[in-house]
BAMARRO-582120 format. One record per residue: x, y, z of N, C-alpha, C in turn. Coordinates in steps of 0.2 Angstrom, whole numbers, plus 2048, in hexadecimal, padded with zeros to 3 digits. Last residue first. Layout:
   n_c1   n_c2   n_c3   ca_c1   ca_c2   ca_c3   c_c1   c_c2   c_c3
      X      Y      Z       X       Y       Z      X      Y      Z
...
! end
This chain:
   n_c1   n_c2   n_c3   ca_c1   ca_c2   ca_c3   c_c1   c_c2   c_c3
    98A    929    717     98B     92C     711    98D    927    70A
    980    926    725     987     921     723    988    925    71A
    977    92A    72A     978     92E     728    981    92D    726
    974    91E    737     972     922     733    975    927    731
    96F    90A    73B     975     910     737    972    915    735
    969    902    747     966     908     743    96B    90C    740
    96E    8F0    744     96F     8F7     745    96E    8FD    743
    96A    8E6    73D     966     8EA     740    965    8F0    743
    971    8E4    733     96D     8E7     730    967    8E8    736
    97B    8DC    73A     97B     8E2     738    976    8E6    737
    973    8D3    73E     976     8D7     742    976    8DD    741
    971    8CC    733     96C     8CB     735    96D    8D0    73A
    980    8C7    72E     97C     8CD     729    975    8D1    72E
    988    8C3    73E     981     8C1     738    97E    8C8    733
    996    8C3    743     990     8C6     741    98D    8C6    73C
    9A0    8B5    74A     99C     8B9     745    998    8BD    745
    9AF    8AF    753     9A7     8B1     751    9A5    8B2    74B
    9BE    8AE    750     9BB     8AE     758    9B4    8AF    758
    9C8    8A5    748     9C2     8A6     748    9BD    8A6    74E
    9D9    8A7    740     9D2     8A3     747    9CE    8A7    746
    9E2    8A0    732     9DE     8A7     735    9D8    8A4    739
    9F3    89F    736     9EE     89F     736    9E9    8A3    738
    A01    8A4    73B     9FF     8A7     734    9F8    8A4    731
    A04    89E    747     A08     89C     741    A07    89D    73A
    9FD    8A7    752     A07     8A8     74F    A09    8A4    74C
    9EE    8AB    748     9F3     8A9     74D    9F9    8A9    74C
    9E6    8BA    745     9EC     8B5     743    9EF    8B4    748
    9D2    8BA    748     9DA     8BD     74A    9E0    8B9    746
    9C5    8BF    743     9C9     8BD     742    9CC    8BF    747
    9B2    8C1    742     9B7     8C4     744    9BD    8BC    745
    9A7    8C3    732     9AB     8BE     738    9B1    8C1    73D
    998    8C5    72B     99F     8C7     72C    9A2    8C3    732
    98D    8C0    71F     98F     8BF     728    997    8BF    726
    98D    8C4    70E     98B     8C1     715    98D    8C3    71B
    986    8CD    700     98E     8CB     705    989    8C7    709
    983    8D4    6F0     984     8CE     6F5    989    8CD    6FA
    97B    8E1    6E5     97F     8DF     6EC    97F    8D8    6EE
    974    8E4    6DB     97A     8E1     6DA    97F    8E3    6DF
    968    8EA    6E0     96D     8EE     6DD    974    8EA    6DD
    961    8DF    6E0     960     8E3     6DC    964    8E8    6DA
    96F    8D1    6E7     966     8D5     6E9    964    8DC    6E0
    975    8C3    6E3     975     8CC     6E4    96E    8CC    6E4
    97B    8BA    6ED     974     8B8     6EC    973    8C0    6EA
    986    8AA    6F1     985     8B0     6EC    97E    8B3    6EC
    98B    8A2    6FD     986     8A2     6FB    986    8AA    6F7
    99F    8A0    6FF     998     89F     701    991    8A1    6FC
    9AA    8A3    6FA     9A8     8A7     6FF    9A1    8A6    703
    9AA    89C    6F0     9AD     899     6F8    9AD    89D    6FD
    99A    89A    6ED     99D     89B     6EB    9A4    898    6F1
    98F    893    6E1     98F     893     6E8    998    894    6E9
    984    897    6D1     98C     895     6D5    98C    896    6DC
    979    88D    6CF     97A     894     6D3    97E    890    6D6
    972    88A    6BF     974     889     6C2    977    88E    6CA
    965    881    6B1     968     887     6B6    96C    886    6BB
    96D    876    6A7     969     877     6AD    96C    87E    6AD
    971    871    699     96C     875     69A    96A    875    6A2
    97E    86B    69A     97A     867     69A    971    86A    699
    986    878    699     987     874     694    97F    86E    693
    985    87B    6A8     982     87F     6A1    981    87B    69C
    98D    86F    6AE     984     871     6AD    980    874    6A9
    997    873    6A9     995     86B     6A6    98D    86C    6A8
    999    880    6AE     99A     87E     6A7    997    877    6A6
    99A    87B    6BB     996     882     6B8    995    883    6B1
    9A5    874    6BD     99F     872     6BF    99A    878    6BC
    9AF    87E    6BB     9B1     878     6B6    9A9    874    6B9
    9AF    885    6C4     9AE     889     6BC    9AA    884    6BA
    9A5    87F    6D3     9AA     882     6D0    9AB    882    6C7
    99B    87F    6D9     9A0     881     6DA    9A5    882    6DA
    989    87D    6D7     98F     87A     6D3    994    87D    6D9
    977    876    6D7     97C     87B     6DA    984    879    6D8
    96C    87A    6CC     972     876     6CD    976    879    6D1
    959    881    6D1     95F     880     6CF    965    87B    6D1
    94F    87E    6D6     950     87B     6D0    956    87C    6CC
    94C    88F    6DB     94A     887     6DC    94C    885    6D2
    95B    897    6DD     955     899     6DA    952    891    6DB
    96B    8A4    6E1     967     89B     6E1    95E    89C    6E0
    973    8AB    6D4     96F     8AA     6DA    96B    8A5    6DC
    97B    8A6    6CB     980     8A7     6CF    97B    8A6    6D7
    978    8A9    6C0     97D     8A2     6C1    97F    8A3    6C7
    970    8B3    6C0     96D     8AC     6BE    973    8A8    6BE
    978    8BE    6C2     974     8BC     6C8    972    8B6    6C4
    97E    8BE    6B5     982     8BC     6BB    97D    8BA    6BE
    977    8C1    6A7     978     8BA     6AA    97A    8B9    6B2
    979    8CF    6A5     972     8CC     6A7    971    8C6    6A9
    986    8CD    69F     984     8CF     6A5    97E    8CE    6AA
    986    8C7    692     989     8C5     69B    985    8C7    69F
    984    8D3    68C     980     8CD     689    981    8C9    68E
    98D    8DB    68E     986     8DF     68E    984    8DA    68D
    99A    8D5    68B     998     8D8     68F    993    8D9    693
    999    8C5    682     998     8CE     681    996    8CF    686
    99D    8BB    682     9A2     8BB     684    99E    8C1    684
    98D    8AE    682     993     8B2     67F    997    8B4    685
    987    8A3    687     989     8A1     682    98C    8A9    67F
    983    8A8    696     97F     8AB     690    980    8A8    687
    988    89E    69E     981     89D     69E    97D    8A0    696
    997    8A3    697     994     89C     697    98D    89D    697
    996    8B1    6A0     997     8AF     699    995    8A6    697
    992    8AB    6AD     98C     8B0     6AB    98F    8AE    6A2
    99E    8A6    6B1     999     8A0     6AF    994    8A3    6AD
    9A6    8B1    6B3     9A6     8AA     6AC    9A1    8A7    6A9
    9A1    8B5    6BE     9A0     8B8     6B5    9A2    8B5    6B0
    9A3    8AB    6C7     99C     8AD     6C6    99C    8B2    6BF
    9B2    8AF    6C6     9AF     8A6     6C3    9A8    8A9    6C5
    9B3    8BA    6CC     9B4     8B8     6C6    9B2    8B2    6C1
    9AF    8B9    6D7     9AC     8BF     6D4    9AC    8BC    6CA
    9B3    8B2    6E2     9AF     8B0     6DE    9AD    8B3    6DA
    9C2    8BB    6DF     9C2     8B0     6DB    9BA    8B2    6D9
    9BD    8C3    6E7     9C0     8C4     6DF    9C0    8BD    6DE
    9BA    8BC    6F2     9B7     8BF     6EE    9B7    8C1    6E7
    9CA    8B7    6F5     9C5     8B2     6F5    9BE    8B7    6F1
    9D1    8C3    6F5     9D1     8C0     6F2    9CD    8BA    6EF
    9CB    8C8    703     9CB     8CF     6FC    9CB    8C8    6F6
    9D0    8BF    70C     9C7     8C1     70C    9C6    8C4    706
    9DD    8B4    70C     9D9     8BE     708    9D3    8BC    70A
    9DF    8A7    70D     9DC     8AC     714    9DC    8B2    712
    9E6    8A4    701     9E2     8A2     704    9DA    8A5    709
    9F2    8AB    701     9EB     8B0     6FD    9E6    8AC    6FF
    9F9    8A7    70C     9F7     8AF     70B    9F1    8AF    709
    9FB    89C    706     9F8     89A     70E    9F5    8A3    70C
    A02    8A0    6FC     9FF     89C     6FB    9FB    89C    702
    A0A    8AF    6FD     A0C     8A9     6FC    A02    8A6    6FE
    A0A    8BB    6F0     A0C     8B9     6F5    A0A    8B3    6F9
    A07    8BE    6E3     A0C     8C2     6E6    A0E    8C0    6EF
    A09    8B0    6D8     A05     8B4     6DE    A09    8B6    6E2
    A0A    8A7    6CC     A0A     8AC     6CC    A08    8B1    6D2
    A0B    89A    6D3     A11     89C     6D1    A11    8A3    6CE
    A01    898    6D8     A04     89A     6DE    A0A    89C    6DB
    9F4    892    6D1     9F7     898     6CD    9FF    89A    6D3
    9F2    887    6DA     9F3     886     6D1    9F6    88C    6CD
    9EE    88B    6E5     9F6     888     6E3    9F7    887    6DC
    9E2    892    6E2     9E8     894     6E4    9EF    892    6E3
    9DA    888    6DE     9DE     88B     6DA    9E3    88F    6DD
    9DA    87F    6E9     9DE     87C     6E2    9DF    883    6DF
    9D1    889    6F2     9D8     885     6F4    9DC    882    6EC
    9C6    88A    6E7     9C9     88E     6E9    9D3    88D    6ED
    9C0    87C    6EB     9C2     87E     6E5    9C9    884    6E5
    9BF    87B    6F7     9C4     877     6F4    9C5    879    6EE
    9B6    884    6F9     9BD     886     6FB    9C0    881    6FA
    9AB    87C    6EF     9AD     884     6EE    9B4    887    6F1
    9A6    872    6F9     9AD     870     6F2    9AF    877    6EF
    9AB    878    70A     9A8     877     703    9AC    874    6FD
    9AC    87E    718     9AE     87C     715    9AB    878    70E
    9A3    88E    719     9A6     887     71B    9A9    884    717
    9AC    89C    713     9A6     899     714    9A9    894    718
    9B0    8AB    722     9B2     8A4     719    9AB    8A1    71B
    9A6    8BA    71F     9A7     8B4     722    9AC    8AF    71D
    9B1    8C9    71E     9AD     8C4     71A    9AC    8BE    71C
    9B8    8CF    72D     9B9     8CD     724    9B3    8C8    724
    9BF    8DA    73A     9B9     8D5     735    9BA    8D7    72F
    9CE    8D4    742     9CA     8D6     73E    9C4    8D4    73D
    9D7    8D7    754     9D2     8D4     74F    9CF    8D7    749
    9E3    8D6    75D     9E2     8D8     757    9DB    8D3    754
    9EA    8D3    76C     9E7     8D7     767    9E3    8D9    763
    9EF    8C8    766     9ED     8C7     76F    9E9    8CD    76D
    9FB    8C8    75C     9F4     8C1     75D    9EF    8C5    766
    A00    8D1    75F     9FC     8D0     75A    9F7    8CF    75C
    A06    8CE    76B     A02     8D4     76B    9FD    8D2    766
    A10    8C2    764     A0C     8C3     76B    A07    8C6    769
    A18    8C8    759     A13     8C3     756    A0D    8C4    75E
    A19    8DA    75A     A1A     8D3     759    A14    8CF    75C
    A16    8E7    753     A16     8E6     75A    A17    8DF    75D
    A1C    8E8    747     A1C     8EE     74A    A1D    8EB    751
    A18    8DB    741     A1E     8DB     740    A20    8E2    745
    A08    8DC    744     A0E     8D7     744    A16    8D6    745
    A0B    8E9    738     A08     8E7     740    A0C    8E3    744
    A10    8E0    72C     A11     8E7     72C    A12    8E5    735
    A05    8D6    72B     A0C     8D6     72B    A0F    8DB    72D
    9FC    8DC    729     9F9     8D8     72E    A02    8D5    72F
    9FD    8E1    71D     9FC     8E5     723    9FC    8E1    729
    A01    8D8    712     A05     8DF     714    A02    8E2    71A
    9F4    8D1    713     9FC     8CE     715    9FF    8D4    717
    9E5    8D4    71B     9EA     8D4     714    9F0    8D3    716
    9DB    8DA    723     9DF     8D5     725    9DE    8D0    71E
    9DB    8E7    722     9DF     8E7     727    9E1    8DF    728
    9CC    8E8    71B     9D3     8E9     717    9D9    8E7    71A
    9C3    8E5    724     9C5     8DF     720    9C9    8E2    71D
    9C9    8ED    733     9C4     8ED     72E    9C5    8E7    729
    9CE    8EA    744     9CE     8EC     73C    9CA    8EA    737
    9CE    8F0    754     9CB     8EC     74F    9CA    8EC    74A
    9D9    8EA    762     9DC     8ED     75D    9D4    8EA    757
    9DE    8EF    772     9DA     8EA     76D    9DA    8ED    768
    9EA    8F9    775     9E7     8F5     777    9E2    8F1    771
    9FC    900    77A     9F8     8FA     775    9F1    8F9    77B
    A05    909    77F     9FD     90A     77E    9F8    905    77C
    A12    90A    781     A0D     907     784    A07    907    785
    A19    90F    776     A18     914     77C    A11    911    781
    A1C    904    770     A22     908     774    A1F    90D    779
    A10    904    76A     A13     8FF     76F    A16    901    771
    A0E    90F    761     A09     90D     767    A0D    909    76B
    A16    90E    759     A19     913     75D    A14    911    764
    A11    903    750     A16     901     756    A18    906    75A
    A08    90A    74C     A05     903     754    A0D    900    754
    A0E    911    743     A08     913     749    A08    90E    74F
    A14    908    73B     A15     90D     73D    A11    90E    744
    A09    901    736     A10     8FC     73A    A13    902    73B
    A01    909    731     A00     906     736    A05    902    738
    A08    90E    725     A06     911     72A    A04    90F    72F
    A0C    902    71E     A12     906     71F    A0F    909    724
    9FE    8FE    719     A01     8FB     71F    A08    8FC    722
    9F0    909    71C     9F4     906     718    9F9    901    71C
    9E1    907    726     9E7     90B     725    9EC    907    722
    9D7    906    736     9D8     904     72B    9DC    90A    729
    9CD    902    743     9D3     904     73F    9D5    903    736
    9CB    906    755     9C9     903     74E    9CC    907    749
    9D1    900    764     9D3     903     75E    9CE    900    75A
    9CB    901    774     9CB     8FD     76F    9CD    903    76A
    9CB    906    780     9CA     901     780    9CB    8FC    77B
    9D4    917    780     9CF     913     77D    9CE    90D    77F
    9D8    926    784     9D9     920     78A    9D0    91A    786
    9DD    930    780     9D9     930     780    9D3    929    785
    9EB    930    780     9EA     937     786    9E3    933    786
    9EE    927    778     9EE     925     77C    9EC    928    783
    9EA    930    76B     9E6     92A     76D    9E6    928    774
    9F6    938    76C     9ED     93C     76D    9EA    934    76F
    A00    932    76A     A00     934     771    9F6    937    771
    A01    92D    75D     9FF     928     762    9FE    92C    769
    A00    93C    758     9FA     938     756    9FA    930    75D
    A0B    93E    758     A07     943     75B    A02    93F    75B
    A13    933    753     A15     934     758    A0F    937    75E
    A16    92D    746     A0F     92F     749    A0E    92F    750
    A22    930    73B     A1F     92E     741    A1A    931    740
    A23    931    72C     A27     92C     732    A27    92A    736
    A13    92C    723     A17     930     728    A1D    92B    72A
    A0A    923    71B     A12     923     719    A15    92B    71D
    9FA    92D    71B     9FE     928     719    A07    929    719
    9F4    934    729     9F8     935     724    9FD    930    722
    9E9    92F    734     9ED     92E     731    9F2    932    72A
    9DC    937    740     9DE     935     736    9E4    936    737
    9D1    931    74B     9D9     933     74C    9D8    930    742
    9C7    932    756     9C7     933     751    9D0    935    74D
    9C3    930    765     9C8     930     764    9C6    930    75D
    9B8    928    76D     9BC     92D     773    9C2    92F    76C
    9A9    925    76B     9B0     926     768    9B3    92A    76C
    9A0    91B    776     9A3     91E     774    9A8    921    773
    990    913    76F     995     912     772    99C    917    770
    982    912    76B     986     915     771    98B    912    773
    980    90D    75E     980     905     763    983    909    76A
    980    917    756     97B     916     756    979    90D    75D
    98F    91A    757     98A     920     75A    983    91C    75C
    991    90F    750     995     912     758    98F    915    75C
    98E    912    743     98C     90D     748    98E    90D    750
    995    91F    73F     98E     91C     743    98B    918    745
    9A1    919    741     99F     91E     744    997    91F    746
    9A2    90F    738     9A1     90D     73C    9A0    912    742
    99F    916    72A     99A     910     72F    99B    90D    737
    9A7    91E    72A     9A3     921     72C    99D    91B    72E
    9B4    915    727     9B4     91A     72F    9AB    91B    72D
    9B6    910    71C     9B4     90B     722    9B0    910    728
    9BC    919    713     9B8     916     711    9B2    912    717
    9CA    91C    717     9C4     91F     71A    9BC    91E    719
    9D1    912    711     9D2     913     718    9CC    915    71B
    9D0    91C    703     9CD     914     703    9CD    912    70D
    9D5    926    705     9CD     926     702    9CB    920    706
    9DE    92B    712     9DF     927     709    9D8    927    70B
    9E1    92A    71E     9DC     931     71E    9DE    92F    714
    9DF    91E    72A     9E4     923     725    9DE    927    723
    9D7    91D    73C     9D6     91B     732    9DE    91F    72E
    9D2    919    74A     9D9     919     746    9D8    919    73D
    9C6    91D    756     9C9     91C     750    9CE    91C    74D
    9C4    916    766     9C9     919     762    9CA    917    757
    9B9    912    771     9BD     910     76C    9BF    918    769
    9B3    90D    780     9B5     913     77D    9BB    911    777
    9AD    8FF    784     9A8     906     784    9AB    90C    781
    9AC    8EF    780     9B0     8F4     77E    9AB    8FB    77F
    9A6    8E2    77F     9A3     8E8     785    9AA    8ED    788
    9A6    8DA    777     9AC     8DA     778    9AC    8DF    77D
    999    8DE    770     99A     8D9     771    9A0    8D7    776
    99D    8EC    76C     99B     8E9     770    998    8E2    773
    9A8    8E6    761     9A9     8E9     764    9A2    8EA    76B
    9A0    8DF    758     9A3     8DC     75B    9A7    8E1    761
    997    8ED    751     995     8E4     756    99A    8E2    75B
    9A0    8F2    74D     99E     8F5     753    99A    8F0    757
    9A4    8EA    743     9A9     8EB     746    9A7    8F1    74F
    999    8EB    73B     99A     8E4     73F    9A1    8E6    745
    998    8F7    737     992     8F7     73C    995    8F0    73F
    9A3    8F8    72E     9A3     8FC     733    99F    8F9    73A
    99D    8EE    725     9A1     8EC     727    9A3    8F1    72D
    993    8F5    720     992     8F0     722    99A    8EE    726
    99C    901    71A     996     902     722    992    8FD    724
    9A2    8FB    710     9A3     8FD     714    99F    8FE    71B
    997    8ED    709     996     8F4     70A    99D    8F6    710
    99F    8DE    707     99A     8E2     709    99B    8E7    70A
    9A1    8D9    6F5     9A6     8D8     6FB    9A0    8DE    6FF
    99B    8D6    6E8     99C     8D0     6ED    9A0    8D2    6F4
    993    8DF    6DD     997     8E1     6E2    997    8DB    6E9
    993    8E8    6CD     992     8E0     6D1    995    8DF    6D6
    98E    8F0    6BF     992     8F0     6C7    98F    8EA    6C9
    985    8F2    6B7     98C     8EF     6B5    990    8EE    6BD
    97C    8FC    6BA     979     8F6     6B4    981    8F1    6B4
    97A    908    6C7     980     904     6C1    97E    8FE    6BF
    971    907    6D2     970     908     6CB    977    905    6C4
    976    903    6E2     977     904     6DB    974    904    6D5
    976    904    6EF     970     905     6ED    970    906    6E5
    981    903    6F3     97C     900     6F7    975    8FE    6F4
    98A    90E    6EF     98A     907     6EC    984    901    6EF
    98E    915    6F9     989     91A     6F5    986    912    6EF
    993    90E    704     98C     911     701    989    911    6FF
    9A3    908    6FB     99D     90F     6FE    997    90D    6FF
    9AC    900    6FA     9A8     8FF     6FD    9A1    904    700
    9B0    8F8    6EA     9AF     8FD     6EB    9AB    8FD    6F3
    9B4    8EE    6E4     9B4     8EC     6E9    9B4    8F5    6EE
    9AB    8E4    6D3     9AD     8EA     6DA    9AF    8E9    6E1
    9AD    8DE    6C8     9AC     8DB     6CE    9AF    8E0    6D3
    9A2    8E6    6BA     9A7     8E7     6C1    9A7    8E2    6C4
    9A0    8E3    6A9     99D     8E0     6B1    9A4    8E3    6B3
    99F    8F0    69F     9A3     8EE     69F    9A0    8E9    6A7
    999    8FE    697     998     8F6     697    99C    8F0    698
    99C    908    697     99F     906     690    99C    8FE    694
    997    90F    6A1     994     910     69B    997    90C    696
    99E    908    6AC     996     905     6AC    992    906    6A3
    9A8    90E    6AB     9A8     905     6AB    9A1    903    6AA
    9A7    919    6B0     9A9     919     6AA    9A5    912    6A7
    99E    917    6BD     99A     91A     6B8    99D    91B    6B0
    9A9    912    6C1     9A5     911     6C2    9A0    911    6BD
    9B3    91B    6C4     9B4     919     6BF    9AE    914    6BE
    9B1    927    6CF     9B3     926     6C7    9B4    925    6C2
    9AE    91E    6DA     9AB     923     6D7    9AC    924    6D2
    9BB    915    6D9     9B4     912     6D8    9AF    919    6D8
    9C9    919    6E0     9C6     91C     6D8    9BF    919    6D7
    9C7    914    6ED     9C9     91D     6EA    9C5    91C    6E6
    9C1    907    6EC     9BB     90E     6F0    9BE    914    6EC
    9C6    8FF    6DC     9C5     8FF     6E3    9C2    905    6E8
    9BB    8F6    6CF     9C0     8FC     6D1    9C0    8FC    6DC
    9C0    8E6    6CE     9C0     8EF     6D0    9B9    8F3    6CF
    9C2    8DE    6BF     9C1     8DE     6C8    9C4    8E4    6C9
    9B9    8DE    6B0     9BD     8E2     6B4    9BC    8E0    6BD
    9B8    8D6    6A1     9B4     8D6     6A8    9B9    8DB    6A9
    9BA    8D6    693     9B6     8D2     693    9B2    8D7    69E
    9C3    8DD    685     9C2     8DF     68C    9BA    8DA    68E
    9C9    8DD    679     9C5     8D8     67C    9C4    8D7    684
    9CD    8E9    676     9C7     8E8     674    9C3    8E1    677
    9D4    8F4    67E     9D6     8EF     680    9CE    8ED    680
    9D6    903    67C     9DB     8FC     67A    9DA    8F7    67B
    9CA    90B    680     9D0     90C     67B    9D6    907    677
    9CD    904    68F     9C6     903     68C    9C8    907    682
    9D9    908    695     9D7     900     695    9D3    900    68F
    9DA    918    694     9DD     912     690    9DC    90A    690
    9CE    918    69D     9CE     91B     696    9D1    917    691
    9D6    912    6A8     9D0     90F     6A7    9CF    912    69E
    9E1    91C    6A9     9E2     916     6A9    9DB    914    6A3
    9D9    929    6AB     9DB     929     6A5    9DF    921    6A4
    9D0    924    6B9     9CE     927     6B2    9D5    926    6AB
    9DE    923    6C3     9DA     91E     6BE    9D3    920    6BA
    9E2    92F    6C6     9E9     92A     6C2    9E3    925    6BF
    9D7    933    6CB     9DB     938     6C8    9E1    934    6C2
    9D7    92C    6D5     9D0     92D     6D1    9D5    932    6C9
    9E0    920    6DB     9E0     927     6DB    9DB    92A    6D7
    9E8    915    6DE     9E3     918     6E4    9E0    91F    6E3
    9ED    911    6D4     9F3     914     6D7    9EE    917    6DC
    9E8    909    6C9     9E4     90F     6CB    9EA    914    6D0
    9ED    901    6BA     9EF     904     6C3    9EC    90C    6C3
    9E9    8F2    6B7     9E8     8F9     6B7    9E8    8FE    6BC
    9ED    8E4    6B1     9ED     8E7     6B6    9EE    8EF    6B3
    9E5    8D6    6AA     9E9     8DA     6A7    9E9    8E1    6AC
    9E2    8C3    6A6     9E4     8CA     6AD    9EA    8CE    6A9
    9DA    8B8    69B     9E1     8BE     69D    9DF    8C3    6A4
    9D3    8AB    699     9D1     8B2     699    9D9    8B3    69B
    9D1    8A3    686     9D2     8A4     68E    9D4    8AA    691
    9C0    89B    681     9C6     8A2     680    9C9    8A2    689
    9B6    892    67E     9BD     892     67A    9C2    897    67C
    9AF    899    68B     9AC     895     682    9B1    895    67D
    9BC    89B    692     9B4     89C     693    9B3    89B    68A
    9C7    88D    696     9C5     893     694    9BD    894    695
    9C9    880    69B     9C8     880     694    9C5    889    692
    9CC    87F    6A9     9C6     87B     6A8    9C4    87D    69E
    9D7    887    6A7     9D9     880     6A9    9D1    87C    6A8
    9D3    893    6AA     9D5     893     6A3    9D5    88A    6A3
    9C9    893    6B7     9C8     894     6B1    9CB    890    6A9
    9D4    893    6BF     9CF     88D     6BF    9CC    88D    6B7
    9DF    89B    6BA     9DF     898     6BA    9DB    894    6BA
    9D2    8A7    6BE     9D2     8A7     6B7    9D9    89D    6B6
    9D2    8A6    6CE     9CF     8A5     6CA    9D0    8A4    6BF
    9E2    8A9    6CF     9DE     8A2     6D0    9D7    89E    6CF
    9E1    8B5    6CA     9E4     8B2     6C9    9E3    8AC    6CA
    9D7    8BC    6D5     9D3     8BE     6CC    9D8    8B6    6CC
    9DD    8BB    6DF     9DA     8BB     6E1    9D4    8B4    6D9
    9EB    8C4    6E0     9E9     8BC     6E5    9E3    8B9    6E5
    9E7    8CD    6DB     9EA     8C8     6D8    9E8    8C3    6DB
    9E1    8D4    6E5     9DC     8D5     6DE    9DF    8CE    6D9
    9EB    8D7    6ED     9E3     8D4     6F1    9E0    8D1    6E9
    9F4    8DE    6E9     9F5     8D7     6EA    9EF    8D4    6ED
    9EB    8EC    6E7     9EF     8E6     6DE    9EF    8E1    6E1
    9EB    8EE    6F1     9E5     8ED     6F0    9E5    8E7    6EA
    9F8    8F2    6F7     9F6     8EC     6FA    9EE    8EB    6F8
    9F9    900    6F2     9FB     8FA     6ED    9F9    8F1    6F1
    9F5    90C    6F6     9F1     906     6F8    9F0    900    6F3
    A01    911    6F7     A02     912     6FD    9FA    90B    6FB
    A07    90B    6E7     A05     914     6EA    A05    90F    6EF
    A02    900    6DA     A06     904     6DC    A04    90A    6E1
    9F6    8FC    6DA     9FB     8F6     6D8    A00    8FB    6DA
    9E4    8FE    6DA     9E8     8FF     6DD    9EF    8FA    6DB
    9DA    8F9    6CC     9DF     8F9     6D2    9E2    8FC    6D5
    9D4    8EE    6C2     9D6     8F6     6C2    9D4    8F9    6C8
    9D7    8E4    6B8     9D6     8E4     6C0    9D9    8EA    6BE
    9CE    8DB    6AA     9D4     8E0     6AE    9D2    8E4    6B3
    9CF    8CD    69F     9CA     8CF     6A7    9D2    8D5    6AA
    9CE    8C9    690     9D0     8CE     696    9CD    8D0    69A
    9D0    8BB    685     9C9     8C2     68A    9CF    8C3    690
    9D8    8B5    675     9D9     8B5     67D    9D4    8BC    680
    9CD    8AD    66C     9D2     8B3     66E    9D1    8B4    674
    9CF    899    66D     9CC     8A1     668    9D1    8A7    669
    9D6    893    673     9D5     890     66C    9D1    897    669
    9E4    896    67B     9DD     89A     67C    9DB    897    673
    9F4    899    67C     9F0     893     67D    9E8    893    67B
    9FB    8A2    67C     9FC     89E     676    9F9    898    677
    9F7    8AB    688     9F7     8AE     680    9F6    8A8    67A
    9F9    8A9    696     9F3     8A2     691    9F4    8A7    68A
    A04    8B0    69B     A03     8A9     699    9FF    8A4    696
    A03    8BD    699     A04     8BB     694    A06    8B3    694
    9FB    8C1    6A3     9F8     8C3     69D    9FC    8C0    698
    A04    8BF    6AC     9FC     8B9     6AD    9FA    8BB    6A3
    A0D    8C5    6AE     A10     8BF     6AB    A09    8BD    6AA
    A08    8D2    6B4     A09     8D2     6AC    A0A    8CA    6AB
    A02    8D0    6BF     9FD     8CF     6BA    A01    8D0    6B2
    A0D    8CC    6C5     A0C     8C7     6C3    A04    8C9    6BE
    A13    8DB    6C6     A16     8D5     6C0    A12    8CD    6BF
    A08    8DF    6D0     A0A     8E3     6C9    A0D    8DE    6C4
    A0B    8DA    6DC     A06     8D8     6D7    A07    8D9    6D1
    A1B    8DB    6DC     A18     8D4     6DA    A13    8D5    6D6
    A18    8E9    6E0     A1B     8E9     6D7    A1D    8E1    6D8
    A13    8E8    6E9     A0E     8EC     6E6    A12    8E9    6E0
    A19    8E1    6F3     A12     8DF     6F0    A12    8E4    6EB
    A24    8EB    6F5     A25     8E7     6F3    A20    8E1    6F0
    A1D    8F4    6FC     A20     8F5     6F6    A1F    8EF    6EE
    A19    8EF    707     A16     8F2     703    A17    8F3    6FB
    A27    8EC    70D     A23     8E6     70B    A1D    8E9    704
    A2C    8FA    710     A31     8F5     70A    A2B    8F0    707
    A24    8FD    71A     A23     901     713    A25    8FB    70C
    A29    8F3    722     A22     8F4     71F    A21    8F8    719
    A35    8FA    725     A36     8F5     722    A2D    8F0    71E
    A32    906    72A     A35     905     722    A36    8FE    720
! end
């Protein structure tokens, strides 16, 4: 019950943060205010997605606005709640497009609503920094779709590689039945099959049940030596709490989505910090090595701290938040490079300000990028997540990193899984 209350509290905090952000810059812009819409689940079982997004977009807008904005315009954040359901997402986005003439970009959409929403936003010519992990977007032909997040299949393969490195041979897959949680599962299963690692149980958890005793019993009877998992925070807290009470804890490998404050807090509370630190590992986008971009990210988070739904430390260590931040900074620099805030004009400049190339000036924050562009230079924005290099399908992602959480709440690196290693696994049949 505490875990569920936490999820609701985070959702409400995220929603109130979005409203506050929209009002905070209304009177400060030299020109008309521009809107970055967060098309994501703010309420419902996937409400953690809204928190992840606000933790990254709000620091980006803080940095941009405090550097003078984009071509004299201040940017504001407007939340559009999809509730993680395409049926709710479509009318919400249609309303957004019909009523927001100053819309310049979208943060999102997420996995559940992407198949419905991406075509709509693409037809409206609105650039998206999407978090949808489906393999359908690995070779996307949507002109306005941009993804800095690793595909779900890549994250799943990284999890399987890590299991192999730890010499695990019997895997139990425990995933929520919701669309967001199911996204990584095909990649996990296909990678395990390709690497000849046995799946002894494949358990689907319906969110928000009061008990998962039958699923816990099924898992224990399968005798796994590791669990691979993703679900919402409340479901995970209940499941793993019951698993511990029945003496069934084994090592846990979570997707990137598990390395967020609600999930970590719920499961750590359910099984205790000692067992959590001993058993839990998550595979996330590898943090960038210390660079001026990371310093800029840290400063932006601190500057926006009063608007964030979580602590500064939680936001700084959230891999989703960091990627959202880089995405918005990249789009803002593209507007400056294009000398236009018109989405159909600046969209083509996104890889021009991000991708590496000969003679380009490397910049690490928005202000540096603006200065270089105004001096007539071509730039490469090197982000807080590291190198950004969009391919022809508008995808860019780097290495994965195995991490855990220390007793003091700090991220502890356990090792990396390179893009080369992920691509070397002959995964087939991932839809």
